[in-house]
Residue, then its C-alpha position, 0 to 999 in steps of 0.5 A: v577417494r583411492p579405489r578399493s579392490s575386492a576378490s569377493c564377488t558379493t562386495r558392492f561399493p557405491t560407484r560411478d564407474s567400474r573396471r575389471s579387478g585384475f584377479a585371474n579367473l575371477g568374474c568380479t569387478a573392482q569398483s571405485e567410490v566418487q565423492a559428489s559435489n555439494l548442491v546448494v538450493t535457494l528457496r524463493n517463497r514470496a509473500a504478496v500483498r493485496v491492497s484495497t480501499p473505498a472507490s472514493v474518499v472526501s478530502g480531509e477525512d479518514l481513509a480505511v486501507s485493507v491489506t491481505t498477505s498470501v504465499q506466492a510460490n511454485g504450485v501455490t497461489d493466494r494461500a493466506l499467510g499471516g504474521r506479515s509486517v506490512t507498511v502502507t504508504v499514502g502520500d507522505d503518511e506511512r503506517t505499519v500493520t501485522t496481518d492476522a492468522q488469515g493474512r488480513g490487516s487494516v489501517v486508517v489514515d487521516l487525510p489532509d485537505l487534498p485537491r480532488g483527483t487520484l490518490d495512490v496507495s501502496a503497501s510493501v511486505a517486509d522480507d525475512a528468512s523464509y519469504l521475499g516480500i512483493d509490493g502491492s498498490t491501488s488508488t482511490t478518488v479524492a472528492r471535494r468537501s461540501t460547503a454552503l455560502r450565506y450572504d450576510g451583507t447589505t441588502r439595501v443602500q441609499p443612493g450615494r452611500k457605499a454597500t458592504l458585501a459580506a458572505a460566510l462560508t461553512d463546511v457542510t460535508p455529510g457525516s464529517a466531524r468538521a460539518g458546521e465549521p467555518v472555512a478559511d482562506l478561500p476566495v468568494a466572488l462578491s458582486i454588486g451590479d456589474d462590479t464583481s471582485d473576489a474576497t478571501t474568507d477569514a478565520e471565521g469563514v467571512a469574506q467582505r468588500t465595500 
């Protein structure tokens, strides 16, 4: 901007520098305007998610997963943030839930038959124009299903005759919809005297050998 001079001592311009006006016997100054550069500010508000599950879950049963979304920003921690789209991942299973006004949401995952051990559970918050999502995770312990084995084979045999050894394997997991169902494709050790060998249960949960 071109400097502007004034002979009036009451005139003031926005200024970043000044010098004498050059008018004789005047005690005022000429002031120049300077245009400031544009300032760009990027806001980094973050949407965090906390994930919780029961400490353990039985293989093949439902796993309840709860999520809570909150604001993470300068001077703000754990303030509830609702209306967030959260993707929950358990193994190969993905479920999406939108949190309510209190930042809470939940999903139920029907687990396949898994080996016992640790199962990781993760959740991610979708980014939008206002918030950058932060992932969260937790883990639970997978427990074995309960089974009962009933012997159904020969209990007496005449000398020189062959005995048929058979057993039925049944699911008895407490509170499960599968309780009472036969358990297929599992090995069962069947013994007579010192002779022991494995037999695999069929679709009816029965394993047998002679």
